[in-house]
Structure formats: structure tokens, C-alpha cells
N, C-alpha and C positions, 0 to 999 in steps of 0.2 A: 583473442578472438581468432576465429578461423578465417582463412582466405577464401574458403569455399562456402558460398551461400547457396543452399538448395532447399528443396522441400523438407528433407529430413532434418537439416539444421534448424529450420524455422520451427518445425514441430517440437524438436528437443528444447528449444529456447522457451516455447510457450509452456511446455510441461514443467520446465525448471521454474518459470515465473509463478505457476500455480503452487509449487512446493514452497517457494520463498514467501508467497502471500500467507500460506497456512502457518509457516514458522513465525512470521511477523505477527499475525493475529494472536498466536499463542503467547508471544512475548508481551503484547499489549494487554491482554486480559489477565495475565498473572498478577500484577500488582493491584488489580481491582477486586480480588477475591474477598477481601475483608471489609470492603466499603458497604455500609448499610444502604439499602435502597438502590444499589447499582447492579445492573445485569447487562448482558450482551446477547445479540442474536446475529446470525449470518443467514437470514432468510431471503433478503433481497439480493439481486444479482445485477451485474452490468455485463453487456455483451462487448467483447473486443473482436475486432476484425481489421487489424492494422494493415498498412500498405504491403509489407512483406508477406503477410499472411494471404492477402488477396493475390499478389503476384505469383505465389507458388501454390495457389488453390488449397490453402489450409482452411478448414472450416472455421466459422466464427466460434468463439468459446465463451462460455458463461463463467464469470468470476464472482465470488461472493463479496458483498459489501459488509463490513463489520459495523454494526450499529451498537452504540453504548447508550443504555437507558439509565436515567436517574429519576426515581419516583415515577416510573412508567412513561417518561417523555424522552425521546431521542435527543441526546445532548451532544454527541460526537458521532460522526460517521467517517469511516475509512473507506474511500472509494478508489479502486484501481482506475488509473487514467490511461496508462500506456506502458508497454515494455520497452519499445525502441524510442528512447528519448536522448537528445543530444546531451552529452556530458554525464549521462547516468545510465544505470542498469534497471530502469523502471521508475515510474512515478505513481504516487498515490496522493490524492487530495484528502486532507483531514478537515472535514467540514464542521464548523461550530457556529453558534449564533453570533459570536464575536468576530468571525472571519474565517477564511480558509488558509490553512497551513499547507505547505507543499512538502511532501516526504519523498526523498529520492534515495536510491541505493547507489552510492558512489563507488562500490566495488566493481572490479572487472568481472566479466562473465566467468563463471565457474569458481569464483572466489567467494569466501564467506561474506554475507551482506554487511554493508556499512551504511546503515540508515541515518540520514541527515534531514533535519527539520528546518524549514525556512518559514519564518513568521510572516503574517500579513504586513507587518511594519518594516521588515528587513528581508527583502528577497535576495540580497547580495551576500549575506553571511549566515550560514547554517550552523546548527549545533547537533551533536549526536542525540539520537533518540534513546531515552532511558526511562526507567520507571518513575523518576521524579517528575519528568515532563508529563507523562501520562496521567499521573495522580493529580497534578496541578490543573491539567486540562479539564478533567472531570470535576474536580472540586470547585473550579471557578464557574462551571456551567450552572 
């Protein structure tokens, strides 16, 4: 991480966050391609305007929410929560009927993402996000 935090740095981090979200969403939907009755949309959005963005007068940003449908009902939503999170490089909540999972990028800034999932039952110990987790999440819905 840089020692210089300024408007340009904050803007670059926000743009990088948007790119990581798009890459993550592509990773999530890939294993779903062959599942019958399953589709996804990125029509809904959430607005972020975190403290650093406000401090440096960076405009609020719209980020897509990834909704996964099973038989035309939303069963899983990936909702960006924040970029600046203690101990992580961004947080996304994975919302399901059975509870909310927390997804964080454990990688350092400018490093390839290391997405880790924390279950509603065990917030202390995460596991790597992989296609088997995604498939199981959708199948159980």
C-alpha cells in the first residue's frame, strides 16, 4: 500500500474495486452455465460513498449486485459492502435464505484477489471461494 493517500489514489482504488467485482462475478457465474433453471442478472445496484471517498471528494459510485435466480426466484445475491475493510481488500455479502455469508479479498492491494468465504455459523474461519462452493450454494437454495 502506498504511504500517500490522496484523491487520485482513492479514485484508482475505487476503479480497481470495480474491476475486481467484475472478475469475481465472472468467476461466480461460470460454474452455473450448465445448471437448468438457473440464470443471473446484474440489474440492481448499490451506491458506495465510503469515508475516504467523502474525505477526498470522490463521487459516489454505483456497483452492480449479482443476483442468481433459480426457477425465476432470486436465491443468492452478491452485494458489495465496502472496499476499505479492516483486514481485507473489500467485502461482499452473499445473501441467501439460509443466512448471509461474508466474502472478503484477503490479498494486498494490487495483488491477485484471494477471495475467502466466512459462513454464518463460523465467522472466525474462512475457506477459499471455489466453484464447488458456488454450485452447492445454488443447489441448496
